[in-house]
C-alpha positions as CSV (number, residue, x, y, z in Angstrom):
1,X,248.8,-96.0,89.9
2,X,245.4,-94.5,89.2
3,X,244.4,-94.1,85.5
4,X,241.7,-91.8,84.3
5,X,239.8,-92.6,81.2
6,X,240.5,-89.5,79.1
7,X,241.7,-91.3,76.1
8,X,240.8,-88.6,73.6
9,X,242.9,-86.1,75.5
10,X,245.7,-88.6,76.0
11,X,245.9,-89.3,72.3
12,X,246.4,-85.7,71.6
13,X,249.1,-85.1,74.3
14,X,252.6,-84.4,73.2
15,X,254.1,-82.8,76.4
16,X,253.7,-84.7,79.6
17,X,254.3,-83.0,82.9
18,X,255.0,-85.0,86.1
19,X,254.2,-82.7,89.1
20,X,251.9,-81.8,91.9
21,X,248.7,-80.2,90.5
22,X,245.7,-78.2,91.8
23,X,243.5,-78.5,93.7
24,X,246.5,-79.7,95.8
25,X,247.6,-76.5,97.7
26,X,251.2,-76.2,96.8
27,X,253.4,-73.7,95.0
28,X,254.7,-76.2,92.5
29,X,251.1,-77.3,91.7
30,X,250.1,-73.7,91.0
31,X,253.3,-73.2,88.9
32,X,252.6,-76.3,86.8
33,X,249.0,-75.2,86.2
34,X,250.0,-71.8,85.1
35,X,252.7,-73.1,82.8
36,X,250.5,-75.6,81.0
37,X,247.6,-73.1,80.8
38,X,249.9,-70.7,79.1
39,X,251.4,-73.3,76.8
40,X,248.0,-74.6,75.8
41,X,246.7,-71.1,75.2
42,X,249.6,-70.4,72.9
43,X,250.4,-73.7,71.2
44,X,247.3,-75.9,71.5
45,X,246.0,-77.8,69.4
46,X,249.3,-78.5,67.7
47,X,251.0,-79.1,71.0
48,X,249.0,-80.2,74.1
49,X,250.3,-80.3,77.6
50,X,248.9,-82.9,80.0
51,X,249.8,-83.9,83.6
52,X,250.6,-86.9,85.7
53,X,249.7,-85.8,89.2
54,X,251.6,-86.8,92.3
55,X,249.5,-87.9,95.3
56,X,249.9,-89.1,98.8
57,X,248.5,-92.5,100.0
58,X,245.6,-91.0,101.9
59,X,244.8,-88.1,99.6
60,X,242.2,-87.8,96.8
61,X,241.8,-84.8,94.6
62,X,239.2,-83.7,92.0
63,X,241.5,-83.0,89.1
64,X,240.4,-81.4,85.9
65,X,240.7,-83.0,82.4
66,X,244.4,-82.0,82.0
67,X,245.4,-84.7,84.5
68,X,245.3,-88.0,82.6
69,X,247.1,-90.2,85.2
70,X,247.8,-90.1,88.9
71,X,250.8,-91.5,90.8
72,X,251.2,-92.4,94.4
73,X,254.4,-90.7,95.2
74,X,255.3,-93.3,97.9
75,X,254.5,-96.4,95.8
76,X,257.7,-97.3,93.9
77,X,255.9,-99.6,91.4
78,X,253.9,-96.6,90.1
79,X,257.0,-94.9,88.9
80,X,258.0,-97.9,86.8
81,X,254.5,-98.6,85.5
82,X,253.8,-95.1,84.4
83,X,257.2,-94.8,82.7
84,X,256.3,-97.9,80.8
85,X,253.0,-96.6,79.8
86,X,254.6,-93.4,78.5
87,X,257.1,-95.5,76.5
88,X,254.2,-97.2,74.8
89,X,252.5,-94.0,73.7
90,X,253.5,-92.6,70.3
91,X,251.8,-89.4,71.1
92,X,253.9,-88.3,74.1
93,X,257.1,-86.8,72.7
94,X,258.7,-85.4,75.8
95,X,258.4,-85.5,79.6
96,X,258.9,-82.5,81.8
97,X,259.4,-83.2,85.6
98,X,258.8,-80.4,88.0
99,X,261.3,-81.3,90.7
100,X,261.4,-80.6,94.4
101,X,262.9,-83.2,96.7
102,X,259.9,-83.4,99.0
103,X,257.3,-84.1,96.4
104,X,258.8,-87.5,95.4
105,X,259.0,-90.6,97.5
106,X,262.2,-92.0,99.1
107,X,265.1,-90.2,100.8
108,X,265.8,-87.0,98.8
109,X,263.1,-88.0,96.4
110,X,265.1,-91.0,95.2
111,X,262.0,-92.8,93.9
112,X,262.4,-90.7,90.8
113,X,265.4,-92.8,89.9
114,X,263.6,-95.9,88.7
115,X,261.2,-93.7,86.7
116,X,264.2,-92.1,84.9
117,X,265.9,-95.5,84.5
118,X,262.8,-96.9,82.8
119,X,261.6,-94.0,80.7
120,X,262.7,-94.0,77.1
121,X,261.3,-90.6,76.0
122,X,263.4,-87.5,76.4
123,X,263.1,-85.9,79.8
124,X,263.6,-82.2,80.8
125,X,263.7,-81.5,84.6
126,X,262.9,-78.2,86.2
127,X,264.7,-77.8,89.5
128,X,262.6,-75.7,92.0
129,X,265.4,-76.0,94.6
130,X,269.1,-76.3,94.2
131,X,271.1,-76.7,97.4
132,X,274.9,-76.1,97.6
133,X,277.3,-78.3,99.5
134,X,275.2,-81.6,99.2
135,X,275.9,-84.7,101.2
136,X,276.7,-87.8,99.2
137,X,273.2,-89.2,98.8
138,X,271.7,-85.9,97.6
139,X,274.6,-85.5,95.2
140,X,274.1,-89.0,93.8
141,X,270.3,-88.4,93.3
142,X,270.9,-85.0,91.5
143,X,273.8,-86.5,89.5
144,X,271.5,-89.3,88.3
145,X,268.8,-86.9,87.4
146,X,271.4,-84.8,85.5
147,X,272.7,-87.8,83.6
148,X,269.3,-89.0,82.5
149,X,267.9,-85.6,81.6
150,X,268.2,-84.2,78.1
151,X,268.1,-80.7,79.6
152,X,267.8,-79.0,83.0
153,X,265.9,-75.8,83.7
154,X,266.7,-73.6,86.7
155,X,265.2,-70.2,87.6
156,X,268.3,-68.3,88.6
157,X,271.9,-67.8,87.3
158,X,273.3,-68.8,90.6
159,X,271.7,-72.3,90.3
160,X,273.8,-72.9,87.2
161,X,277.0,-72.4,89.1
162,X,275.8,-74.6,92.0
163,X,274.8,-77.5,89.8
164,X,278.1,-77.3,87.9
165,X,280.5,-76.7,90.8
166,X,278.8,-78.8,93.6
167,X,277.2,-81.5,91.5
168,X,279.5,-81.7,88.4
169,X,276.7,-81.2,85.9
170,X,277.7,-79.8,82.5
171,X,276.7,-76.2,82.1
172,X,275.7,-76.8,78.5
173,X,272.8,-78.9,79.8
174,X,271.5,-76.2,82.1
175,X,269.2,-73.5,81.0
176,X,267.8,-70.5,82.9
177,X,264.1,-69.8,82.5
178,X,262.7,-67.5,85.2
179,X,259.7,-68.3,87.4
180,X,256.5,-67.4,85.5
181,X,254.2,-64.6,86.6
182,X,250.9,-63.2,85.6
183,X,250.8,-60.3,83.2
184,X,249.6,-57.3,85.2
185,X,249.5,-53.6,84.6
186,X,251.8,-51.2,86.4
187,X,249.3,-48.9,88.1
188,X,249.2,-46.8,91.4
189,X,248.0,-48.8,94.4
190,X,245.2,-46.5,95.4
191,X,242.5,-47.9,93.2
192,X,243.2,-51.4,94.4
193,X,243.3,-50.3,98.0
194,X,239.8,-48.9,97.7
195,X,238.5,-52.1,96.3
196,X,240.0,-54.0,99.2
197,X,238.9,-51.4,101.8
198,X,242.5,-50.5,102.6
199,X,242.2,-46.8,101.8
200,X,244.5,-44.4,103.7
201,X,246.8,-47.2,104.6
202,X,250.5,-47.8,103.9
203,X,250.3,-51.4,102.9
204,X,253.1,-53.9,103.5
205,X,252.3,-57.5,102.5
206,X,253.7,-61.0,102.6
207,X,251.9,-64.0,101.0
208,X,252.4,-67.7,100.8
209,X,251.8,-70.9,102.8
210,X,252.8,-70.3,106.4
211,X,255.6,-72.3,108.1
212,X,258.4,-71.5,110.6
213,X,260.9,-71.0,107.8
214,X,259.0,-68.0,106.5
215,X,260.5,-65.7,109.3
216,X,257.5,-63.5,109.5
217,X,258.0,-63.0,113.2
218,X,261.0,-60.8,112.4
219,X,258.9,-58.5,110.3
220,X,256.3,-58.2,113.1
221,X,259.1,-57.3,115.5
222,X,260.2,-54.6,113.0
223,X,256.8,-52.9,113.1
224,X,257.2,-51.0,116.4
225,X,260.1,-49.1,114.8
226,X,257.9,-48.2,111.9
227,X,254.5,-47.4,113.3
228,X,255.9,-44.5,115.4
229,X,256.6,-42.7,112.1
230,X,253.9,-44.3,110.0
231,X,250.9,-44.9,112.3
232,X,248.6,-45.8,109.3
233,X,250.9,-48.6,108.3
234,X,249.2,-52.0,107.8
235,X,251.1,-55.3,107.4
236,X,248.9,-57.9,105.6
237,X,249.9,-61.6,106.0
238,X,248.2,-63.6,103.2
239,X,247.9,-67.3,103.2
240,X,246.9,-70.3,105.2
241,X,249.3,-72.6,107.1
242,X,251.1,-75.1,104.9
243,X,248.9,-78.3,104.8
244,X,251.8,-80.6,105.8
245,X,252.7,-78.3,108.7
246,X,249.1,-78.0,109.8
247,X,248.8,-81.8,109.8
248,X,251.9,-82.1,111.9
249,X,251.6,-79.3,114.4
250,X,248.3,-77.6,113.8
251,X,248.3,-73.8,113.9
252,X,251.2,-73.5,116.4
253,X,253.2,-71.1,114.2
254,X,250.2,-68.9,113.4
255,X,249.3,-68.7,117.0
256,X,252.8,-67.6,117.8
257,X,252.6,-64.8,115.3
258,X,249.2,-63.6,116.7
259,X,250.7,-63.6,120.2
260,X,253.5,-61.4,119.0
261,X,251.0,-59.0,117.4
262,X,249.2,-58.7,120.8
263,X,252.5,-58.4,122.7
264,X,253.6,-55.4,120.7
265,X,250.0,-54.0,120.6
266,X,249.9,-54.1,116.8
267,X,246.3,-55.3,116.4
268,X,245.6,-52.2,114.2
269,X,248.7,-52.7,112.1
270,X,248.6,-56.4,111.3
271,X,245.9,-58.3,109.4
272,X,245.9,-62.1,108.7
273,X,244.1,-63.6,105.7
274,X,244.0,-67.2,106.8
275,X,243.1,-69.0,103.5
276,X,244.5,-70.2,100.3
277,X,244.0,-67.4,97.8
278,X,243.5,-67.9,94.0
279,X,246.0,-66.1,91.8
280,X,243.6,-63.3,90.9
281,X,243.0,-62.6,94.6
282,X,246.8,-62.6,95.3
283,X,247.4,-60.2,92.4
284,X,244.7,-57.8,93.7
285,X,246.4,-57.7,97.1
286,X,249.9,-57.2,95.5
287,X,248.6,-54.3,93.4
288,X,247.2,-52.7,96.6
289,X,250.6,-53.1,98.2
290,X,253.2,-50.3,98.8
291,X,256.1,-52.6,99.8
292,X,256.2,-56.3,99.5
293,X,258.3,-58.0,102.3
294,X,260.0,-61.3,101.7
295,X,261.1,-62.7,105.1
296,X,262.3,-66.2,104.2
297,X,265.1,-67.6,106.4
298,X,266.7,-70.0,103.9
299,X,269.9,-68.5,102.6
300,X,270.2,-71.0,99.8
301,X,266.7,-70.4,98.4
302,X,267.1,-70.4,94.6
303,X,263.7,-69.3,93.5
304,X,260.7,-67.5,95.0
305,X,257.4,-67.4,93.3
306,X,256.0,-64.9,95.7
307,X,258.9,-62.5,95.2
308,X,258.6,-63.0,91.4
309,X,254.9,-62.1,91.5
310,X,255.6,-59.0,93.5
311,X,258.2,-57.8,91.0
312,X,255.8,-58.5,88.2
313,X,253.3,-56.2,89.8
314,X,255.9,-53.5,89.9
315,X,256.3,-53.5,93.7
316,X,259.2,-52.3,95.8
317,X,260.5,-55.3,97.7
318,X,262.4,-55.6,100.9
319,X,263.8,-59.2,101.3
320,X,266.2,-61.3,103.2
321,X,269.4,-61.9,101.2
322,X,268.7,-65.4,99.9
323,X,270.4,-66.4,96.7
324,X,267.4,-65.6,94.5
325,X,266.7,-62.2,96.1
326,X,270.4,-61.2,95.8
327,X,270.2,-61.9,92.1
328,X,266.9,-60.5,91.0
329,X,266.8,-57.4,93.4
330,X,270.2,-56.2,92.2
331,X,270.6,-53.1,90.0
332,X,268.2,-51.0,92.1
333,X,265.3,-53.4,91.8
334,X,264.8,-53.8,95.6
335,X,266.3,-53.7,99.0
336,X,268.0,-56.4,101.1
337,X,267.5,-56.8,104.8
338,X,269.6,-58.9,107.2
339,X,268.4,-62.3,108.3
340,X,266.5,-62.3,111.6
341,X,267.1,-58.6,112.1
342,X,263.9,-56.6,112.7
343,X,265.7,-53.3,112.7
344,X,267.3,-54.0,109.3
345,X,263.8,-54.6,107.9
346,X,262.5,-51.4,109.5
347,X,265.4,-49.4,108.0
348,X,265.0,-50.8,104.5
349,X,261.2,-50.1,104.5
350,X,261.7,-46.6,106.0
351,X,264.3,-45.8,103.4
352,X,261.9,-46.6,100.6
353,X,258.9,-44.8,102.1
354,X,260.8,-41.7,102.9
355,X,262.0,-41.3,99.2
356,X,259.0,-41.4,96.9
357,X,261.1,-40.8,93.7
358,X,263.4,-43.7,94.6
359,X,260.5,-45.9,95.4
360,X,259.0,-45.2,92.0
361,X,262.3,-45.9,90.3
362,X,262.6,-49.3,92.1
363,X,259.0,-50.1,91.1
364,X,259.7,-49.4,87.4
365,X,263.0,-51.3,87.5
366,X,261.3,-54.3,89.1
367,X,258.4,-54.2,86.6
368,X,260.8,-54.0,83.6
369,X,262.8,-57.0,84.9
370,X,259.6,-58.9,85.5
371,X,258.3,-58.6,81.9
372,X,260.6,-61.4,80.8
373,X,258.9,-63.6,83.3
374,X,255.2,-63.2,82.2
375,X,253.7,-66.6,81.5
376,X,253.5,-66.1,77.7
377,X,257.2,-65.5,77.6
378,X,258.0,-68.4,79.9
379,X,255.8,-70.7,77.7
380,X,257.7,-69.7,74.6
381,X,261.0,-70.3,76.3
382,X,259.9,-73.8,77.4
383,X,258.8,-74.6,73.9
384,X,262.1,-73.3,72.5
385,X,264.0,-75.6,74.8
386,X,261.7,-78.6,74.2
387,X,262.3,-78.1,70.4
388,X,266.0,-78.3,71.0
389,X,265.5,-81.7,72.5
390,X,262.8,-83.0,70.1
391,X,261.0,-81.1,67.4
392,X,257.4,-80.6,68.6
393,X,256.2,-77.8,66.3
394,X,257.3,-74.6,64.7
395,X,257.7,-71.8,67.3
396,X,256.1,-69.4,64.8
397,X,252.4,-69.4,65.7
398,X,249.2,-68.5,63.8
399,X,247.3,-68.5,67.1
400,X,247.0,-64.8,67.6
401,X,245.7,-62.7,70.5
402,X,242.2,-61.6,70.4
403,X,241.8,-58.2,68.8
404,X,241.3,-55.5,71.4
405,X,240.8,-51.7,70.9
406,X,241.0,-51.1,74.7
407,X,244.3,-49.2,74.7
408,X,243.5,-47.3,71.5
409,X,240.3,-46.1,73.2
410,X,242.3,-45.1,76.2
411,X,244.6,-43.0,74.0
412,X,241.7,-41.3,72.3
413,X,239.9,-38.2,73.7
414,X,237.4,-35.9,72.1
415,X,240.2,-34.2,70.1
416,X,241.9,-37.3,68.7
417,X,244.6,-39.9,69.4
418,X,247.2,-38.8,71.9
419,X,250.8,-39.3,70.8
420,X,252.7,-40.8,73.8
421,X,252.1,-42.8,76.9
422,X,253.9,-43.1,80.3
423,X,253.6,-46.9,80.5
424,X,250.0,-47.4,79.7
425,X,248.8,-44.0,80.8
426,X,248.3,-41.5,78.0
427,X,250.5,-38.4,78.2
428,X,248.2,-35.6,77.1
429,X,251.1,-33.1,77.0
430,X,252.6,-34.9,74.0
431,X,249.8,-33.6,71.7
432,X,248.3,-35.1,68.6
433,X,249.9,-35.9,65.3
434,X,248.6,-36.4,61.8
435,X,250.6,-39.6,61.6
436,X,248.9,-41.2,64.6
437,X,245.4,-40.1,63.8
438,X,245.7,-41.1,60.1
439,X,246.9,-44.6,61.2
440,X,244.2,-44.8,63.8
441,X,241.6,-44.1,61.1
442,X,242.9,-47.0,59.2
443,X,242.5,-49.2,62.3
444,X,239.0,-48.1,63.0
445,X,238.0,-48.5,59.3
446,X,239.4,-52.1,59.2
447,X,237.8,-53.0,62.5
448,X,234.4,-51.7,61.4
449,X,234.7,-53.6,58.1
450,X,235.4,-56.8,60.0
451,X,233.0,-56.4,63.0
452,X,230.5,-53.6,62.1
453,X,231.1,-52.3,65.7
454,X,229.8,-49.1,67.2
455,X,233.1,-48.3,68.8
456,X,234.8,-48.5,65.4
457,X,232.3,-46.0,64.0
458,X,232.8,-43.6,67.0
459,X,236.6,-43.7,66.7
460,X,236.4,-43.2,62.9
461,X,234.4,-40.1,63.4
462,X,236.9,-38.7,65.9
463,X,240.0,-39.4,63.7
464,X,238.3,-38.1,60.6
465,X,237.2,-35.0,62.3
466,X,240.7,-34.5,63.6
467,X,242.1,-34.7,60.0
468,X,239.5,-32.2,58.8
469,X,240.3,-29.9,61.7
470,X,244.1,-29.8,60.8
471,X,243.6,-29.7,57.0
472,X,244.2,-26.2,55.6
473,X,243.1,-24.6,52.5
474,X,246.2,-25.6,50.7
475,X,245.6,-29.2,51.3
476,X,248.3,-29.5,53.9
477,X,247.9,-31.2,57.3
478,X,249.1,-30.0,60.7
479,X,250.0,-31.6,64.1
480,X,248.5,-30.1,67.3
481,X,250.7,-29.0,70.2
482,X,249.2,-29.6,73.6
483,X,249.8,-26.4,75.5
484,X,248.3,-23.9,73.2
485,X,246.7,-26.1,70.5
486,X,249.1,-24.5,68.1
487,X,249.3,-26.1,64.6
488,X,252.6,-27.2,63.2
489,X,253.0,-28.3,59.6
490,X,253.2,-32.1,59.4
491,X,256.0,-33.9,57.5
492,X,255.7,-35.1,53.9
493,X,255.6,-38.7,55.2
494,X,252.7,-37.8,57.5
495,X,250.8,-36.2,54.6
496,X,251.4,-39.4,52.7
497,X,250.0,-41.4,55.6
498,X,246.9,-39.1,55.7
499,X,246.3,-39.8,52.0
500,X,246.7,-43.5,52.7
501,X,244.1,-43.4,55.5
502,X,241.6,-41.3,53.5
503,X,241.9,-43.5,50.5
504,X,241.5,-46.6,52.6
505,X,238.4,-45.1,54.1
506,X,237.0,-44.2,50.7
507,X,237.5,-47.7,49.4
508,X,236.5,-49.7,52.5
509,X,234.3,-47.4,54.6
510,X,230.5,-47.8,55.1
511,X,229.4,-44.4,56.1
512,X,228.7,-42.3,53.0
513,X,229.0,-39.0,54.9
514,X,232.5,-40.0,56.1
515,X,233.4,-41.1,52.6
516,X,232.3,-37.8,51.2
517,X,234.3,-35.9,53.8
518,X,237.4,-38.0,53.1
519,X,237.1,-37.5,49.4
520,X,237.0,-33.7,49.7
521,X,240.2,-33.7,51.8
522,X,241.9,-36.3,49.5
523,X,241.1,-34.2,46.4
524,X,242.8,-31.2,47.9
525,X,245.7,-33.0,49.5
526,X,247.1,-35.4,46.9
527,X,248.4,-32.6,44.7
528,X,251.1,-31.8,47.4
529,X,252.8,-35.2,46.9
530,X,255.1,-34.8,43.8
531,X,257.9,-36.7,42.2
532,X,260.4,-34.8,44.4
533,X,258.8,-36.0,47.6
534,X,260.6,-38.5,49.9
535,X,260.3,-42.2,48.8
536,X,258.2,-43.0,51.8
537,X,255.8,-40.1,51.3
538,X,255.4,-41.2,47.7
539,X,254.8,-44.8,48.8
540,X,252.2,-44.0,51.5
541,X,250.5,-41.8,48.9
542,X,250.5,-44.5,46.3
543,X,248.7,-46.8,48.7
544,X,246.1,-44.1,49.3
545,X,245.8,-43.4,45.5
546,X,245.4,-47.1,44.8
547,X,242.4,-47.3,47.2
548,X,240.9,-44.1,45.7
549,X,241.3,-45.4,42.2
550,X,239.7,-48.7,43.1
551,X,236.6,-46.7,44.2
552,X,236.4,-44.1,41.4
553,X,238.5,-45.3,38.5
554,X,239.6,-41.8,37.7
555,X,242.3,-41.7,34.9
556,X,244.1,-38.8,36.4
557,X,244.6,-40.8,39.6
558,X,246.1,-43.7,37.7
559,X,248.3,-41.3,35.9
560,X,249.6,-39.9,39.2
561,X,250.2,-43.4,40.5
562,X,252.3,-44.2,37.4
563,X,254.3,-40.9,37.8
564,X,255.1,-41.6,41.5
565,X,256.0,-45.2,40.9
566,X,258.1,-44.4,37.9
567,X,260.1,-42.0,40.1
568,X,260.6,-44.8,42.6
569,X,261.8,-47.0,39.7
570,X,264.3,-44.3,38.7
571,X,265.6,-44.1,42.3
572,X,266.0,-47.9,42.3
573,X,268.0,-47.9,39.1
574,X,270.2,-45.0,40.3
575,X,271.0,-46.5,43.8
576,X,270.8,-50.3,43.3
577,X,274.0,-52.3,43.0
578,X,274.7,-56.0,42.8
579,X,275.0,-56.2,46.6
580,X,272.5,-53.4,47.4
581,X,269.1,-53.8,45.8
582,X,267.4,-50.7,47.2
583,X,265.9,-47.3,46.3
584,X,268.2,-45.3,48.6
585,X,271.8,-45.5,49.9
586,X,270.4,-46.3,53.3
587,X,267.7,-48.3,55.1
588,X,265.7,-46.5,57.8
589,X,262.1,-47.0,59.0
590,X,259.0,-48.5,57.2
591,X,261.4,-49.6,54.5
592,X,259.0,-52.3,53.1
593,X,256.3,-49.8,52.2
594,X,258.3,-48.8,49.1
595,X,258.2,-52.2,47.4
596,X,254.6,-52.5,48.6
597,X,253.7,-49.5,46.6
598,X,255.2,-51.2,43.5
599,X,253.3,-54.4,44.1
600,X,250.1,-52.3,44.1
601,X,251.1,-50.4,41.0
602,X,251.7,-53.7,39.2
603,X,248.3,-55.0,40.3
604,X,246.7,-52.0,38.5
605,X,249.0,-51.7,35.4
606,X,250.4,-55.2,35.0
607,X,253.7,-53.5,34.2
608,X,256.2,-56.4,34.7
609,X,259.0,-53.9,35.6
610,X,257.1,-52.9,38.6
611,X,256.7,-56.5,39.8
612,X,260.3,-57.3,39.1
613,X,261.7,-54.4,41.2
614,X,259.1,-55.0,43.9
615,X,260.2,-58.6,44.3
616,X,263.9,-57.9,44.0
617,X,263.8,-55.1,46.6
618,X,261.6,-57.0,49.0
619,X,263.9,-60.1,48.6
620,X,266.9,-57.8,49.4
621,X,265.2,-56.3,52.5
622,X,264.2,-59.8,53.6
623,X,267.8,-61.0,53.5
624,X,268.8,-58.1,55.7
625,X,266.1,-58.3,58.4
626,X,265.7,-62.0,59.0
627,X,268.3,-63.9,61.2
628,X,267.8,-67.6,62.1
629,X,264.2,-67.6,61.2
630,X,263.5,-64.5,63.3
631,X,262.7,-60.9,62.3
632,X,265.3,-58.3,63.4
633,X,264.2,-54.9,62.0
634,X,266.8,-52.2,61.3
635,X,267.6,-50.4,64.5
636,X,266.9,-46.7,64.7
637,X,270.3,-46.0,66.5
638,X,272.3,-45.5,63.3
639,X,270.0,-47.3,60.7
640,X,272.0,-49.0,57.9
641,X,274.0,-47.1,55.4
642,X,275.3,-48.8,52.2
643,X,278.9,-50.0,52.8
644,X,278.3,-49.4,56.6
645,X,277.3,-51.7,59.5
646,X,273.6,-52.1,60.1
647,X,272.2,-51.1,63.5
648,X,270.2,-53.8,65.4
649,X,268.7,-51.6,68.1
650,X,266.3,-50.1,69.0
651,X,263.8,-52.1,67.0
652,X,260.5,-50.4,66.4
653,X,257.0,-52.0,66.1
654,X,256.3,-49.8,63.0
655,X,259.0,-51.8,61.1
656,X,257.6,-55.2,62.1
657,X,254.1,-54.1,61.2
658,X,255.3,-52.7,57.8
659,X,256.9,-56.0,56.9
660,X,253.6,-57.8,57.8
661,X,251.6,-55.4,55.7
662,X,253.9,-55.7,52.7
663,X,254.2,-59.5,52.8
664,X,250.4,-59.8,52.9
665,X,250.0,-57.4,50.1
666,X,252.5,-59.3,48.0
667,X,250.8,-62.6,48.9
668,X,247.3,-61.2,47.9
669,X,248.7,-60.1,44.5
670,X,251.1,-63.0,43.6
671,X,249.5,-65.9,45.6
672,X,253.1,-66.8,46.5
673,X,252.8,-68.7,49.9
674,X,256.3,-67.7,50.9
675,X,255.1,-64.1,51.3
676,X,252.2,-65.2,53.6
677,X,254.6,-67.4,55.7
678,X,257.0,-64.4,56.0
679,X,254.1,-62.2,57.2
680,X,253.2,-64.7,59.9
681,X,256.9,-64.9,60.9
682,X,257.2,-61.1,61.0
683,X,254.1,-60.8,63.1
684,X,255.5,-63.2,65.6
685,X,258.0,-60.6,66.5
686,X,255.2,-59.0,68.5
687,X,254.5,-62.3,70.2
688,X,258.0,-63.1,71.5
689,X,259.8,-64.4,68.5
690,X,262.6,-61.9,68.8
691,X,266.1,-61.9,70.3
692,X,264.8,-61.3,73.9
693,X,262.0,-63.9,73.5
694,X,259.6,-61.4,75.0
695,X,256.1,-60.3,74.1
696,X,256.0,-56.8,72.6
697,X,252.3,-56.8,72.5
698,X,250.6,-56.4,75.9
699,X,247.6,-58.6,76.1
700,X,246.4,-57.1,79.4
701,X,246.0,-53.5,78.1
702,X,245.6,-54.2,74.4
703,X,248.6,-51.9,73.8
704,X,252.0,-52.5,72.3
705,X,255.3,-51.6,73.9
706,X,257.3,-48.9,72.1
707,X,260.4,-50.8,71.1
708,X,262.9,-53.5,71.7
709,X,266.5,-52.7,72.8
710,X,269.4,-55.1,73.3
711,X,268.5,-55.9,76.9
712,X,264.9,-54.9,77.5
713,X,261.7,-53.6,76.0
714,X,260.5,-50.0,76.2
715,X,257.5,-50.3,78.6
716,X,255.7,-47.3,77.3
717,X,252.7,-48.0,75.1
718,X,252.3,-45.0,72.8
719,X,250.0,-44.5,69.8
720,X,252.4,-45.4,67.0
721,X,253.4,-48.8,68.3
722,X,249.8,-49.8,69.4
723,X,248.2,-48.7,66.1
724,X,250.9,-50.4,64.0
725,X,250.4,-53.6,65.9
726,X,246.6,-53.3,65.3
727,X,247.0,-52.7,61.5
728,X,249.0,-55.8,61.0
729,X,246.8,-57.9,63.3
730,X,243.6,-56.7,61.6
731,X,245.2,-57.3,58.1
732,X,245.9,-60.9,59.1
733,X,242.3,-61.2,60.2
734,X,241.1,-59.9,56.9
735,X,243.1,-62.5,55.1
736,X,241.8,-65.2,57.4
737,X,238.2,-64.2,56.7
738,X,238.7,-64.0,53.0
739,X,238.3,-60.3,52.6
740,X,240.0,-58.5,49.7
741,X,242.9,-56.4,50.9
742,X,244.1,-55.1,47.5
């Protein structure tokens, strides 16, 4: 056993991983590094992840500070000594073993048994391979691991059945958490081909450490069928020979592959990259790929990191029908080819290449499936399971993503903010709405207030100019169609939002010219919001009037606020029942903005009735939209009518954001910590604390996905969802920095 003096790190450790670890060149090592990097990024400092690295007798590695102990995998005493040291630490709460039979000493890795026999802390085991029909010794080893584990993680549904049926392990102990993958954009391959000098090529690729079980020779033998039809086809084989194989037989397998290339005269169609690539390099090659080929020969393979990465990059995949591929490539997410059958590979690849629309559909299906596997989601799932075993920390986090305006800038052109996106690509044909540009003006004003940034100022000018352009002489606002730039009258709610954005700029902006322009529009527009307007239009307008009044203290504005709020109070008294504490006979979208308007009115007038109804109605709404410490906004597919059944899907980012904004407003006015805690909990909906345990915010693009359905997220990143995310994120930042928000 080799100990490293990193006592400060050790004292702060709570999760201890036993695994291979880089710089060892091994898929499990890379997996563990990516997992703990993601967990530390999301949950450190409250939960830290540290590693006990497995070594061979003759090997030495220059590990980073996350490795606090090293174990000789073939030295039995190390397993017992390290288990005892873990037992003595009151800081380590749980041990997670990354299991593959070959990385532990003894037959079938049986040296792990004395470790498990000695360890007193709860253990969770991740099985990276699960083989059916075991012999007696393998079955005994796996059975012992199952008995000593508090929980078992596998990466495919098929593995659950194998462990239960062939090893007798209780299904209740087994949990499926997919193989993690980097979060990458879904973009055409051409721009990445250019960077890698693969222009004008149809790129097929395979990556991973080379060994005979990879079956790459069958793909090389398939190429002669393909290059006749696709002479510009290039098959890229990425990765060095597996270190263990290289030590045993040198480059025998690689030499065999190169001889096949020469035999079939494919030197212009096959390229080898004979080195161990870092993750970023692998992703670049995958993004430049047209079809990823998985050639593995092991039928019982239960997980494939390379296949998972390819799907996460939105690639069409042709794979041998191993257990993992059969499961993840179903439902039109890829194509299966027969084992050791070059012609089958050729037919599958040709079928995809000859049907571009089908290829695109496969790519989108694969990418959508892969979103559940991005590392941030996998980290959340690991913590969720660990918490079931031993409470480590709350899964609601106040460690938020860095604020990015990247996608908002992408959505914005010289006219304004474009309404919709196809994935992360703006759809200019969708036109420009008052709603989106008003909200975008709120974002740019908030961002400029926090960071005094040039980009905020530039964006503010664009959005303010848009509102001025679509503001008519009667004080109304209009949306702009794409084709002919025709103006269409915006809804009452959109006009209310425009007033909110203008009032917010007036109260919080820095540019006097912008403030003057906003005031001129506001003075003409607010007269169109009357007591007969919709409750949301009135509420959005009240927020804008509140900001305006804070700046100018005009009595007529305060009077209008009271008129609009009193009409909301009357609606509440008319519609509310003992079991239905609301302003309408239904709940739809942005519901919380109505009580938020009452909180603000109370802050100005100190009218206790306003506060009472604000708190009662928000309490009612809270009881409806939170389940098991998780936000579940009212679904747009049917909403929720009084005496009816509420809809759960699709859930929209606007509703999560509205809840955050309202809770933070209520907290700022009442100083009730419960409101702040609910705001944090509601914001975590964007970060994966939802029923799918998936990130709705996209940290790569800086955009937000358009909704959450029962089984998947909407991959498009339109203006509404992205802007609403940013408003709630910026509002949390304002609170953190002590800025006044009311």
